[in-house]
C-alpha positions in Angstrom: 0.0 0.0 0.0 3.0 2.3 0.0 2.8 4.9 2.7 -0.9 4.5 3.2 -2.4 4.1 -0.2 -1.6 3.0 -3.7 -2.8 6.4 -4.9 -5.7 7.5 -7.0 -6.3 6.0 -10.4 -8.9 8.3 -11.9 -8.1 9.0 -15.6 -9.6 12.3 -16.9 -12.4 14.7 -16.4 -16.0 13.5 -16.9 -17.0 12.6 -20.4 -19.3 15.3 -21.7 -19.2 17.5 -24.8 -17.4 20.8 -24.8 -14.3 22.6 -25.9 -11.0 20.7 -25.4 -7.5 22.2 -25.0 -4.5 19.9 -24.7 -1.3 20.9 -22.9 2.1 19.2 -23.1 5.5 20.3 -21.9 6.7 19.8 -25.5 3.9 22.0 -27.0 3.8 25.6 -28.0 1.6 28.5 -26.9 2.5 30.7 -29.9 2.4 28.1 -32.7 -0.1 25.5 -31.7 -3.9 25.5 -31.6 -4.3 23.4 -28.4 -5.5 20.3 -30.3 -4.4 16.8 -29.3 -1.8 16.9 -32.1 -0.8 20.5 -31.6 -1.0 21.1 -27.8 -0.3 24.2 -25.9 2.8 24.4 -23.7 1.5 26.0 -20.5 -1.6 25.5 -18.4 -1.7 29.3 -17.8 -2.2 29.9 -21.6 -4.8 27.2 -21.9 -6.7 28.8 -19.0 -6.6 32.2 -20.8 -8.2 30.5 -23.9 -10.7 28.7 -21.7 -11.8 32.1 -20.3 -12.8 33.2 -23.8 -15.2 30.3 -24.3 -18.7 31.8 -23.9 -20.9 28.6 -24.1 -20.5 25.0 -22.9 -18.0 23.1 -20.8 -14.2 23.4 -21.2 -11.7 20.6 -20.8 -8.0 21.1 -20.3 -6.2 17.8 -20.8 -2.7 17.7 -19.5 -0.2 15.2 -20.9 0.0 12.3 -18.5 3.2 12.4 -16.4 4.3 15.9 -17.5 5.6 18.4 -14.9 4.1 21.9 -15.0 5.3 23.1 -11.6 7.7 25.5 -13.2 4.7 27.7 -14.1 4.2 28.6 -10.4 0.7 29.2 -9.1 -2.2 28.2 -11.4 -5.0 30.7 -11.1 -8.5 29.7 -12.1 -10.9 32.7 -11.9 -14.4 33.2 -13.2 -14.4 30.2 -15.6 -17.6 28.1 -15.6 -17.9 24.5 -16.4 -14.1 23.9 -16.4 -12.5 20.5 -16.0 -8.7 19.9 -15.6 -7.2 16.4 -15.8 -4.8 14.2 -17.6 -5.1 12.2 -20.8 -3.9 9.0 -19.2 -3.4 7.2 -15.9 -0.2 8.9 -14.6 -1.0 12.3 -13.0 0.4 15.5 -14.3 2.3 17.7 -11.8 1.2 21.3 -10.8 2.3 23.7 -8.2 -0.2 25.6 -6.0 -3.8 25.8 -7.5 -6.1 28.7 -6.8 -9.8 28.7 -7.7 -11.8 31.9 -7.3 -15.4 32.7 -8.2 -15.7 29.7 -10.6 -18.9 27.5 -10.9 -18.8 23.8 -11.7 -15.1 23.1 -11.4 -13.6 19.6 -11.7 -9.9 18.9 -10.9 -8.9 15.3 -11.4 -5.8 13.2 -11.4 -3.3 16.0 -10.5 -0.3 15.8 -8.3 0.2 19.1 -6.5 3.2 20.0 -4.5 1.9 23.4 -3.5 -1.7 22.8 -2.2 -5.0 24.2 -3.4 -7.4 26.9 -2.4 -11.0 27.4 -3.6 -13.1 30.5 -2.6 -16.5 31.9 -3.5 -17.2 29.1 -6.0 -19.9 26.4 -6.3 -19.9 22.7 -7.2 -16.2 22.3 -6.8 -15.0 18.7 -7.3 -11.5 17.5 -6.4 -11.1 13.9 -7.4 -8.2 11.4 -7.5 -5.5 14.0 -6.7 -2.4 13.9 -4.6 -1.2 16.7 -2.3 2.3 15.8 -1.2 5.3 17.0 0.8 6.0 20.7 0.4 2.4 21.9 0.1 0.4 24.1 2.4 -2.8 22.1 2.4 -6.2 22.3 0.8 -8.3 25.3 1.9 -12.0 25.6 0.9 -13.9 28.8 1.9 -17.3 30.1 1.0 -18.3 27.4 -1.5 -21.7 26.0 -2.2 -21.1 22.3 -3.0 -17.7 20.8 -2.4 -16.8 17.2 -3.2 -13.4 15.7 -2.2 -13.1 12.1 -3.3 -10.2 9.6 -3.8 -7.5 12.0 -2.8 -4.3 11.6 -0.8 -3.2 14.5 1.4 0.1 14.0 3.1 2.7 16.1 5.0 1.0 19.5 4.4 2.5 21.9 6.9 2.8 25.6 7.7 5.4 27.6 5.8 7.0 28.7 9.1 7.3 26.7 12.3 4.5 27.5 14.7 2.1 28.6 11.9 -1.4 27.3 11.4 -2.0 24.8 8.6 -4.1 21.6 8.2 -4.2 19.0 5.5 -7.8 19.9 4.5 -9.6 23.0 5.9 -13.2 23.8 5.1 -15.0 26.9 6.2 -18.3 28.7 5.3 -19.2 25.9 2.9 -22.4 23.9 2.5 -23.1 20.5 0.8 -19.7 19.0 1.7 -18.7 15.4 0.8 -15.3 14.1 1.8 -15.1 10.4 0.8 -12.6 7.7 0.1 -9.5 9.8 0.9 -6.4 9.3 2.9 -5.0 12.0 5.2 -1.6 11.4 6.8 1.0 13.3 8.9 -0.4 16.8 8.3 0.2 20.0 10.2 3.8 19.3 11.1 7.0 17.9 9.6 9.5 16.9 12.3 9.5 13.2 13.1 9.9 14.0 16.9 6.7 16.1 16.7 8.5 19.1 18.3 6.8 21.4 15.7 3.3 19.8 16.2 0.7 22.1 17.7 -2.9 21.8 18.9 -4.1 24.1 16.1 -3.2 21.9 13.1 -5.1 18.9 12.0 -5.4 16.3 9.2 -9.0 17.6 8.5 -10.5 20.8 10.0 -14.2 21.4 9.3 -15.5 24.7 10.8 -18.7 25.4 12.7 -20.0 27.5 9.8 -20.3 24.6 7.4 -23.5 22.6 6.9 -24.7 19.3 5.3 -21.3 17.6 5.8 -20.5 13.9 5.1 -17.1 12.5 6.1 -17.1 8.9 5.1 -14.8 5.9 4.2 -11.5 7.8 4.9 -8.3 6.9 6.6 -6.8 9.6 8.8 -3.5 9.0 10.6 -0.7 10.7 12.5 -2.0 14.2 12.6 -0.5 17.1 14.4 -3.6 17.2 16.6 -7.0 16.0 15.3 -7.5 13.2 12.8 -10.7 15.0 12.0 -11.9 18.2 13.7 -15.6 17.8 12.7 -17.0 20.9 14.4 -20.3 21.4 12.6 -22.1 18.1 13.0 -23.3 16.0 10.1 -22.3 12.4 9.3 -19.0 10.7 10.3 -19.1 7.1 9.2 -16.9 4.1 8.1 -13.6 5.9 8.7 -10.3 4.5 10.1 -8.5 6.7 12.5 -4.9 5.7 13.4 -2.5 7.2 16.0 -3.9 10.8 16.2 -3.6 12.7 19.4 -7.4 13.4 19.2 -8.6 11.0 16.6 -12.0 12.6 16.2 -13.7 15.6 17.7 -17.4 16.0 16.9 -19.1 19.3 17.7 -17.7 22.4 19.2 -18.4 25.0 21.9 -16.6 28.3 22.3 -18.9 30.4 24.4 -22.5 31.7 24.9 -23.9 33.2 21.8 -21.7 31.1 19.4 -23.0 28.4 17.1 -24.0 25.1 18.7 -24.9 22.6 20.0 -24.6 20.5 16.8 -26.5 17.4 15.6 -25.2 14.4 13.7 -24.1 10.8 13.7 -20.8 9.1 14.4 -21.0 5.4 13.5 -19.1 2.4 12.2 -15.7 4.0 12.6 -12.5 2.2 13.8 -10.2 4.1 16.2 -6.7 2.5 16.5 -4.1 4.0 18.8 -3.2 7.4 20.0 -0.4 9.9 20.2 0.6 13.1 22.1 0.7 16.3 20.2 4.3 16.8 21.4 6.1 15.9 24.6 4.6 18.9 26.5 1.0 18.3 25.2 -0.3 14.8 26.1 -3.6 13.7 24.6 -4.5 10.1 23.6 -8.2 10.6 22.8 -10.3 8.3 20.6 -13.5 10.4 20.3 -14.4 13.8 21.9 -18.0 14.9 21.8 -18.4 18.7 22.4 -21.7 20.6 22.4 -23.9 18.0 20.8 -27.7 17.8 20.5 -29.8 14.8 19.5 -26.6 13.1 18.2 -26.1 9.4 17.8 -22.8 7.6 18.5 -22.9 3.8 17.9 -21.2 0.8 16.4 -17.7 2.2 16.7 -14.6 0.1 17.5 -11.7 1.3 19.7 -8.5 -0.7 19.8 -5.0 -0.1 21.0 -2.0 0.7 18.9 0.3 -1.9 17.5 2.9 -1.6 20.3 0.4 -1.9 23.2 1.3 1.6 24.6 -0.6 2.6 27.7 -1.3 6.3 28.1 -2.2 7.7 31.5 -4.6 10.3 30.2 -6.1 8.2 27.3 -9.8 8.1 26.9 -11.7 6.2 24.3 -14.9 8.4 24.4 -15.1 11.6 26.4 -17.8 14.3 26.7 -16.4 17.8 26.7 -17.7 21.3 26.4 -17.8 24.8 27.9 -20.1 27.7 28.4 -23.4 26.1 27.5 -26.2 25.0 29.7 -26.6 22.2 28.8 -23.6 21.3 26.7 -25.1 18.0 25.5 -28.8 17.6 24.9 -30.5 14.3 23.9 -27.2 12.6 22.7 -27.2 8.8 22.7 -24.0 6.7 22.9 -24.6 3.0 22.5 -23.2 -0.4 21.3 -19.6 0.8 20.9 -16.8 -1.7 21.6 -13.7 -0.5 23.5 -10.8 -2.9 23.7 -8.2 -1.8 26.3 -7.9 1.8 25.3 -4.8 2.6 27.5 -6.2 4.7 30.3 -9.1 4.4 32.6 -12.0 5.2 32.5 -12.8 4.3 28.9 -16.0 6.5 28.8 -15.9 9.8 30.6 -18.9 12.0 31.2 -18.1 14.3 34.1 -19.9 17.5 35.2 -18.7 20.1 32.7 -17.9 23.5 34.3 -18.3 26.8 32.4 -15.0 28.2 31.3 -14.5 31.4 33.3 -18.2 32.3 33.4 -19.3 30.4 36.5 -21.7 28.2 34.6 -22.6 24.6 35.2 -22.4 23.1 31.7 -23.9 19.6 31.7 -26.4 17.3 30.2 -30.1 17.0 29.4 -31.7 13.7 28.5 -28.6 12.0 27.4 -28.0 8.2 27.4 -25.0 5.9 27.5 -26.0 2.2 27.1 -25.0 -1.2 26.0 -21.4 -0.4 25.4 -18.7 -3.1 25.8 -15.6 -2.0 27.6 -12.3 -4.0 27.6 -10.8 -5.7 30.7 -10.2 -3.2 33.4 -12.2 -0.5 31.7 -14.6 1.5 33.9 -17.1 4.3 33.5 -16.5 7.7 35.0 -19.8 9.3 35.7 -18.7 11.4 38.7 -21.1 14.2 39.2 -22.7 13.8 35.8 -26.1 14.3 37.4 -29.5 12.7 36.7 -29.8 13.9 33.1 -27.4 11.3 31.7 -28.5 7.7 32.0 -26.0 4.8 32.2 -27.7 1.5 31.3 -26.3 -2.0 30.7 -22.7 -1.0 30.0 -20.5 -3.9 30.8 -16.9 -5.1 30.9 -16.3 -7.4 27.9 -13.2 -9.2 29.1 -11.5 -8.3 25.8 -7.8 -7.9 26.2 -5.3 -7.7 23.3 -2.1 -8.7 25.1 -0.5 -9.7 28.3 2.0 -7.3 30.0 5.2 -7.0 28.0 3.8 -8.7 24.9 3.4 -6.9 21.7 0.2 -7.0 19.7 2.1 -8.9 16.9 3.2 -11.6 19.4 -0.3 -11.8 20.9 -1.8 -12.4 17.5 -0.2 -15.9 17.6 -2.7 -16.8 20.3 -6.4 -16.3 20.6 -7.9 -12.8 20.9 -11.4 -11.5 21.5 -13.1 -14.7 22.6 -11.0 -17.0 20.4 -10.7 -14.9 17.2 -7.3 -14.2 15.8 -6.3 -10.7 14.8 -6.5 -11.4 11.1 -10.0 -12.8 11.6 -11.0 -9.6 13.3 -9.5 -7.6 10.4 -11.5 -9.7 8.0 -14.6 -8.9 9.9 -13.9 -5.2 9.8 -13.3 -5.3 6.1 -16.4 -7.3 5.4 -18.5 -4.9 7.5 -17.2 -1.9 5.7 -18.5 -0.9 2.3 -15.0 -1.0 1.1 -14.3 1.7 -1.6 -11.6 1.7 -4.3 -8.8 3.5 -2.5 -9.3 1.5 0.7 -9.9 -1.8 -1.1 -6.6 -3.1 0.3 -7.4 -1.9 3.8 -6.8 -5.5 5.0 -3.2 -5.4 3.8 -2.7 -2.0 5.3 -4.0 -3.0 8.7 -2.0 -6.2 8.9 1.2 -4.3 8.0 0.3 -1.6 10.6 0.1 -4.3 13.2 3.2 -6.1 12.2 1.6 -9.2 10.8 2.6 -11.1 7.7 0.4 -10.1 4.8 -1.5 -13.1 3.5 -2.0 -14.1 -0.1 -5.7 -14.1 -1.0 
């Protein structure tokens, strides 16, 4: 699977009629017409010609494998119905891409080493692209309709140490779909995490977004959050690996600010944890903050491959500030927590207002029928009568004995007699496995130090 994925394999923009311009590093802007046999030389010139097309869609087809990064930033402004892609499987290379005030934009099968921004546009589709080392992330602001599918976003970081930058940042945007993508090691660069901060994430979705679906993604090794899903919506079928806070759902920042938020967190796998840096310990699976009528169920929490125990680790924790109540009508049920490092595994303490003397708590919430691994307990201290705990029980699940790695323990029997590879099979079968994660079994087995089996 390479780092985390084999990469996108999308070929070219969608097949509809329209004006085509071909671009090749061996072409000519001054002598050629932009046809397949006489391509332009630069993307910038092709965009200038595209801006002159008054009716219909425009396709800019880049020669597969060509490198156009020498052009610098690619500006797309005010062009409707534009698609940019390649004429074959291997992606073309571009620097930073900037989209402004452009309706119905498709960017497909591009490798960018500079990142991408899109503002004040609608129906923006980024599909099958790679954003790799050296970029400053993907930033989407004030868009109506944003689709991000089949992309790899890796090692996007601030231009200066201590700056703010996430792999994917979405703000003031509605109708958001993020599906079948891989986010890895974003928001910092140093392997010792000394430049990691609590402000940078793999995915950062702001409170002013709406109609958000985050599904079937892998998010690993972030500076802070694997997914900072502030606005509510759907978070489903994702795999979170070794993020300091794997997922935060909802957000509260004070009286009068947006929230609480409604949505669903289901069928995700949370595996392992990390600290942001040595001075900022975390180790959180899922944080719920300022939620209302939200549902959290059928999620699986398992330890990392080395069996690390983290003193402050929590699988599920309720959090919030400056709201009365913080959580209203939220239901957490039928989740499985297998030895998530610290105790308790589920935390729902009384939440105290931040500097405003408020008691921020719960109203008609329920935590029931969750399975917690050996030694896991609930912490319901002072949570009041408005949060009901029913039928939560210790499962006896334990992944390893003291001093034994997960890889070694896999030689024995786990989880009531199932081996680790059998458990992985069950995960894969239960997921609606998409193209990019079709080899998730191989990835998981490699991540846990097991020999990859021939199917």
